C-alpha positions as CSV (number, residue, x, y, z in Angstrom):
1,M,-20.5,38.7,-5.7
2,A,-20.0,34.3,-4.8
3,K,-17.0,32.9,-3.8
4,M,-15.2,29.9,-4.8
5,Q,-12.0,28.0,-4.0
6,L,-9.0,26.1,-5.5
7,T,-6.1,24.8,-4.8
8,L,-2.8,25.3,-7.4
9,Y,0.1,22.3,-6.8
10,A,3.3,23.9,-8.0
11,A,6.3,22.0,-9.1
12,C,8.6,24.9,-8.4
13,K,10.9,24.8,-5.3
14,D,10.7,28.5,-4.5
15,R,7.1,29.5,-3.2
16,N,8.4,33.3,-4.9
17,D,7.9,31.9,-8.2
18,V,4.1,30.5,-7.4
19,L,3.3,34.1,-5.9
20,T,5.4,36.1,-8.7
21,A,3.4,33.9,-11.6
22,L,-0.4,34.9,-10.1
23,H,1.1,38.4,-9.5
24,N,2.1,38.9,-12.9
25,V,-0.9,37.8,-14.7
26,F,-3.1,40.1,-12.7
27,Q,-0.4,42.7,-13.0
28,K,-2.8,45.2,-14.6
29,E,-5.3,44.8,-12.8
30,I,-4.9,44.8,-9.6
31,K,-5.7,47.8,-7.5
32,E,-4.4,46.7,-4.1
33,V,-1.8,44.5,-2.9
34,K,-1.5,43.6,0.9
35,E,0.4,40.7,2.2
36,E,0.6,38.9,5.5
37,N,3.4,36.1,7.0
38,K,2.3,33.7,4.4
39,N,-0.6,35.2,3.3
40,I,-0.9,37.8,0.3
41,S,-4.5,39.1,-1.6
42,F,-5.1,41.1,-4.5
43,L,-7.9,43.5,-5.3
44,L,-8.7,43.9,-8.5
45,H,-10.2,47.2,-9.9
46,T,-13.4,45.3,-10.5
47,Q,-13.5,44.5,-6.5
48,T,-12.8,40.9,-7.7
49,K,-10.5,39.6,-4.1
50,I,-8.1,36.8,-4.7
51,N,-6.9,35.9,-1.0
52,M,-3.8,33.1,-1.6
53,E,-1.8,31.2,1.3
54,V,0.9,29.5,0.2
55,C,2.9,26.8,1.8
56,D,6.2,25.3,1.4
57,D,7.1,23.9,4.4
58,E,8.8,20.2,3.1
59,E,7.2,18.1,6.0
60,M,3.7,19.7,5.3
61,V,3.7,19.2,1.8
62,R,5.3,15.7,1.7
63,Q,2.6,14.8,4.0
64,Q,0.0,16.3,2.3
65,M,1.5,14.8,-0.8
66,E,1.3,11.2,0.2
67,G,-2.4,12.0,1.0
68,M,-3.2,13.3,-2.2
69,S,-1.3,10.4,-3.9
70,N,-2.9,7.5,-1.9
71,F,-6.1,9.3,-3.0
72,F,-5.7,9.4,-6.8
73,A,-4.1,5.7,-6.4
74,N,-7.8,4.7,-5.5
75,V,-9.5,6.0,-8.2
76,P,-11.1,3.7,-10.3
77,C,-9.2,5.0,-13.8
78,E,-8.7,1.8,-16.5
79,N,-6.1,4.1,-18.4
80,K,-3.5,2.8,-15.6
81,M,0.2,4.7,-17.0
82,L,-2.2,7.9,-16.9
83,L,-2.8,7.1,-13.3
84,Q,0.8,6.2,-12.5
85,K,2.3,9.4,-14.0
86,L,-0.2,11.4,-11.9
87,C,1.0,9.5,-8.9
88,I,4.3,10.3,-10.1
89,Q,3.6,14.2,-10.7
90,I,2.1,14.5,-7.1
91,S,5.4,13.6,-6.2
92,L,7.0,16.2,-7.8
93,F,5.3,18.8,-6.2
94,H,6.2,21.5,-3.8
95,C,4.4,23.9,-3.3
96,I,0.7,24.4,-2.1
97,C,-1.2,27.7,-2.8
98,A,-4.7,27.4,-1.8
99,I,-6.6,30.3,-3.8
100,V,-9.9,31.9,-2.6
101,I,-12.0,34.2,-5.0
102,D,-14.8,36.4,-4.0
103,T,-15.8,38.0,-7.5
104,A,-19.3,38.7,-9.4
105,K,-20.5,35.7,-11.6
106,E,-19.7,37.6,-14.9
107,E,-16.0,38.0,-13.8
108,R,-15.0,34.3,-13.0
109,T,-14.4,32.9,-16.2
110,H,-11.5,35.6,-16.7
111,V,-10.2,35.1,-13.3
112,L,-10.1,31.9,-13.7
113,K,-8.3,31.9,-17.2
114,M,-5.4,34.2,-15.2
115,I,-5.2,31.8,-12.9
116,F,-4.6,29.0,-14.8
117,E,-1.8,31.2,-16.6
118,A,-0.1,31.8,-13.5
119,A,-0.1,27.7,-13.0
120,K,2.2,27.5,-16.7
121,A,4.5,30.0,-15.5
122,C,4.9,27.7,-12.2
123,H,4.6,23.9,-12.9
124,G,1.3,24.1,-11.7
125,F,-1.9,22.3,-11.4
126,L,-5.3,23.2,-10.5
127,L,-7.5,20.8,-7.6
128,Y,-11.5,21.8,-7.4
129,P,-13.0,21.4,-4.2
130,D,-14.6,18.2,-5.9
131,M,-11.6,16.4,-6.1
132,C,-11.1,16.9,-10.1
133,L,-7.6,17.9,-11.0
134,Y,-7.1,20.2,-13.9
135,T,-3.4,20.7,-16.2
136,A,-2.6,24.3,-16.6
137,D,-4.1,24.2,-20.4
138,G,-7.8,23.4,-18.6
139,D,-7.7,19.9,-19.4
140,L,-9.2,17.1,-16.8
141,L,-6.1,14.9,-15.5
142,M,-8.5,12.8,-13.6
143,G,-11.4,13.3,-11.6
144,M,-12.5,11.2,-8.2
145,D,-14.5,9.0,-10.5
146,G,-11.7,8.1,-13.1
147,T,-12.5,10.1,-15.5
148,S,-10.1,12.1,-17.7
149,G,-10.3,14.5,-20.7
150,V,-6.7,13.2,-21.8
151,E,-5.1,10.3,-22.7
152,D,-1.1,11.1,-21.5
153,F,0.2,14.1,-20.1
154,S,4.2,15.8,-19.6
155,L,5.4,15.6,-16.4
156,C,6.1,18.9,-15.1
157,G,8.7,20.4,-12.5
158,E,12.8,21.7,-12.0
159,E,14.9,19.9,-14.6
160,D,17.4,18.1,-12.0
161,A,13.8,16.5,-10.1
162,L,12.5,15.4,-13.7
163,Q,15.5,13.5,-14.5
164,Q,15.4,11.6,-11.1
165,V,12.1,10.3,-12.4
166,S,12.0,7.1,-13.2
167,L,8.4,5.1,-15.0
168,P,7.8,2.0,-14.3
169,S,8.9,-1.4,-16.7
170,A,6.2,-3.8,-18.6
171,Y,7.5,-5.9,-15.6
172,D,6.6,-3.9,-13.0
173,M,3.5,-3.3,-14.2
174,E,3.1,-7.4,-14.8
175,V,4.4,-8.3,-11.1
176,F,1.7,-5.1,-9.9
177,V,-1.2,-7.0,-11.5
178,S,0.1,-10.1,-10.1
179,I,-0.2,-9.2,-6.5
180,G,-3.3,-7.3,-7.1
181,K,-4.7,-10.3,-7.6
182,E,-3.2,-12.2,-5.1
183,F,-4.4,-9.8,-2.6
184,E,-8.5,-9.5,-4.5
185,R,-8.8,-13.6,-3.5
186,Q,-7.6,-12.7,-0.4
187,G,-10.2,-9.3,0.1
188,W,-7.5,-6.8,1.0
189,L,-7.3,-3.3,0.2
190,Y,-5.0,-2.7,-3.3
191,P,-4.8,0.6,-5.1
192,N,-5.2,1.0,-8.8
193,C,-1.6,2.3,-9.5
194,M,2.1,1.6,-7.9
195,L,2.6,4.0,-5.3
196,N,5.3,6.5,-5.6
197,K,8.1,5.0,-2.5
198,Q,7.7,1.6,-4.2
199,I,11.2,0.5,-5.2
200,L,10.9,-0.6,-9.4
201,F,12.4,-3.9,-10.5
202,S,15.6,-1.5,-12.2
203,Q,16.9,0.4,-9.1
204,I,17.2,-3.1,-7.2
205,H,21.2,-4.3,-6.0
206,L,21.4,-7.6,-4.5
207,P,24.0,-7.9,-1.8
208,K,26.3,-10.3,-1.8
209,K,25.7,-13.8,-0.6
210,E,28.0,-13.0,2.7
211,D,26.7,-10.0,3.4
212,I,23.2,-11.1,3.7
213,G,23.9,-14.4,5.7
214,K,25.8,-11.9,8.2
215,R,23.0,-9.7,8.5
216,A,20.8,-12.6,9.1
217,L,22.1,-14.5,11.4
218,A,22.9,-11.3,13.4
219,L,19.0,-10.5,13.6
220,Y,18.7,-13.8,14.6
221,A,20.8,-13.4,17.2
222,L,19.2,-10.4,18.6
223,A,16.1,-11.7,18.6
224,W,17.0,-15.1,20.3
225,F,18.4,-13.5,23.0
226,S,16.0,-11.3,23.5
227,K,13.7,-14.6,23.9
228,L,15.7,-15.6,26.7
229,C,16.1,-12.6,28.9
230,L,12.1,-12.9,28.6
231,E,12.3,-16.6,29.8
232,D,15.8,-16.7,31.5
233,D,15.7,-20.6,30.1
234,K,19.5,-22.3,31.0
235,E,19.4,-24.6,28.6
236,Q,18.2,-22.3,25.8
237,R,21.0,-19.9,27.1
238,Q,24.0,-22.8,26.5
239,Q,22.4,-23.3,23.2
240,F,22.7,-20.1,22.5
241,E,26.6,-19.6,22.9
242,E,27.5,-22.6,21.0
243,F,25.5,-20.8,18.2
244,K,27.6,-17.9,18.9
245,Q,30.3,-19.6,18.6
246,R,29.5,-21.7,15.8
247,F,29.1,-18.9,13.8
248,S,31.7,-16.6,14.7
249,L,29.1,-14.2,15.4
250,E,31.6,-11.2,16.3
251,H,31.9,-11.3,12.4
252,C,28.5,-10.1,11.9
253,L,27.5,-7.9,14.8
254,T,27.9,-4.5,14.7
255,S,29.5,-3.0,17.6
256,Q,26.3,-1.6,19.0
257,E,25.0,-5.2,18.4
258,A,28.1,-6.9,20.2
259,S,27.6,-4.6,23.0
260,L,23.8,-5.1,23.8
261,L,25.0,-9.6,23.5
262,K,27.1,-9.1,26.0
263,K,24.9,-7.7,28.8
264,D,23.9,-10.6,31.3
265,T,20.3,-9.4,30.2
266,L,18.1,-6.6,28.5
267,D,15.0,-5.0,29.9
268,K,11.5,-6.2,29.3
269,Q,10.7,-3.4,26.6
270,Q,14.5,-3.4,24.9
271,A,13.7,-7.8,25.1
272,V,9.9,-7.4,23.8
273,E,10.9,-4.8,21.0
274,L,13.4,-7.1,19.6
275,L,11.6,-10.0,19.6
276,S,10.0,-8.8,16.1
277,K,14.0,-9.4,14.6
278,F,13.1,-13.1,14.1
279,E,10.4,-11.7,11.4
280,C,13.3,-9.7,9.8
281,A,15.8,-12.4,9.8
282,N,13.1,-14.9,8.6
283,M,12.9,-12.4,5.5
284,L,16.3,-13.0,5.1
285,F,16.9,-16.4,5.9
286,W,14.6,-17.0,2.6
287,S,16.6,-15.1,0.0
288,L,19.2,-17.6,0.9
289,G,16.7,-20.4,0.3
290,Y,14.5,-21.1,3.3
291,D,11.1,-22.0,3.4
292,G,9.6,-20.3,6.0
293,G,8.5,-16.7,4.2
294,S,6.3,-18.4,2.2
295,S,2.9,-17.5,4.3
296,W,1.8,-14.6,6.9
297,D,2.0,-16.3,10.1
298,V,4.4,-15.5,12.5
299,C,7.5,-17.4,11.9
300,D,7.9,-20.7,13.5
301,V,11.1,-19.9,15.6
302,E,11.7,-23.4,16.4
303,K,12.1,-24.5,12.8
304,M,14.3,-21.6,12.2
305,K,16.8,-22.6,14.7
306,E,16.8,-26.1,13.7
307,W,17.2,-25.2,10.2
308,I,20.1,-22.9,11.3
309,M,21.6,-25.0,13.4
310,Q,22.4,-27.9,10.8
311,Y,25.6,-26.6,9.8
312,A,28.9,-26.5,11.0
313,S,29.9,-23.1,10.6
314,F,29.5,-20.3,8.6
315,E,31.1,-21.1,5.9
316,D,29.1,-24.1,5.8
317,F,25.8,-22.4,6.1
318,L,26.6,-20.0,3.4
319,N,28.0,-23.2,0.9
320,H,24.2,-24.3,1.4
321,C,22.9,-21.2,0.6
322,A,22.2,-19.8,-2.8
323,I,20.4,-16.3,-3.2
324,K,16.8,-16.5,-4.8
325,D,16.6,-15.0,-8.3
326,K,16.3,-11.3,-8.0
327,K,12.8,-11.4,-10.0
328,D,11.7,-13.8,-7.0
329,I,13.2,-11.5,-4.3
330,Y,11.6,-8.2,-6.6
331,T,8.3,-10.1,-6.4
332,Q,8.7,-10.9,-2.8
333,Y,9.6,-7.2,-1.9
334,V,6.3,-5.5,-4.2
335,R,3.8,-8.3,-2.1
336,V,5.3,-7.3,1.5
337,F,4.7,-3.7,0.4
338,Y,1.4,-3.7,-0.5
339,A,1.0,-5.9,2.7
340,E,1.8,-2.7,4.5
341,H,0.1,-0.7,2.8
342,F,-3.1,-2.8,3.2
343,Y,-2.7,-3.0,7.3
344,M,-2.0,1.1,7.0
345,Q,-4.9,1.7,5.2
346,S,-7.2,-0.8,6.9
347,A,-6.1,0.6,10.8
348,M,-7.8,3.7,9.8
349,L,-10.5,1.9,8.5
350,Y,-10.6,0.0,11.5
351,V,-10.9,-2.9,9.4
352,P,-10.4,-6.3,11.2
353,L,-7.5,-7.8,10.3
354,S,-5.6,-11.4,10.5
355,L,-2.2,-9.3,9.8
356,Q,0.2,-8.6,12.7
357,E,2.0,-5.3,12.7
358,D,5.7,-7.2,13.4
359,V,5.3,-9.6,10.6
360,V,4.5,-6.9,8.2
361,S,7.3,-4.2,9.4
362,E,10.1,-6.0,10.1
363,R,9.7,-7.8,6.4
364,L,9.3,-5.2,4.7
365,R,12.3,-3.6,6.5
366,A,14.0,-7.1,5.4
367,C,13.2,-6.8,2.1
368,K,14.0,-2.8,1.2
369,W,17.7,-4.0,2.8
370,L,18.0,-6.6,0.0
371,C,16.5,-4.4,-2.7
372,D,18.8,-1.4,-1.7
373,G,22.1,-3.4,-1.9
374,C,21.8,-3.6,2.0
375,E,22.4,0.5,2.3
């Protein structure tokens, strides 16, 4: 008898569907079934033992799928669309079944055949310990070296989940490749296919110019106020009060933001945290024509203030602003999205970075807000 391990990833939402599929294929061969918590084991008449542990915890599955997607997104596969569909398929998995088989060598082929049959019944794929992922038909979908036994495959999953899947367009791929070349010139890590969290061009809904202007000014006000709380500069405070009146800031702020600005000061930690909003405001101002979002350096606060204060009112400010082209905003979003991915990957690998976390995270926050129509 010898043991082997593999993992069944299933796109069905009910863990019982996985267990039922496995039980059905071995039904005539099962001598004994044991269940304990989320573990179940079969003892077959041939003395083969099959131990299974099913995880359907939403957060645990999400974390594992994110890691799996990041892994396969970086394999050196030439078939980019196949790799893209694989990452989408991974996002559709809801159950993970760890399987340990203890069987005689001559029984192994038969047992594996039955498990692949079970995978078909629960929209499943099988991952071997060498990180080779197979379809339920037994075809190599992707190996860790980027090899595959198929040119394409059909996505599997619940009907409602499949209806929500959006495949990238040729333009999405064009932008992805273009940003990849930028990153390559800078020596930055970049995946071989788009990550599932990336917003596609067809999904973008830009806010109105007025809404962008209000949000940008509100964020700038919060950051400026936090800076004043840390420096306590009387002259700057007078300028800040003039800024609030000139742009009718009360119409730009949420109730929570308005209450913050009514305080005399903020505690140091809160003030430091709000300082990063300069970067978020910088990105929104960029979308309206300001030229401060073109580099990865920390934004120039004084230059931004000079640009804003040239306008006499909120209406004057809006009249002189124009929203950038949708394609320009999308390209910037993709650039910042993968900059954050690079930052996170590099941090895990302890790679020295020229990027600053606040610059990347706040600019991404702004870009997402823009792309989601200020949702």
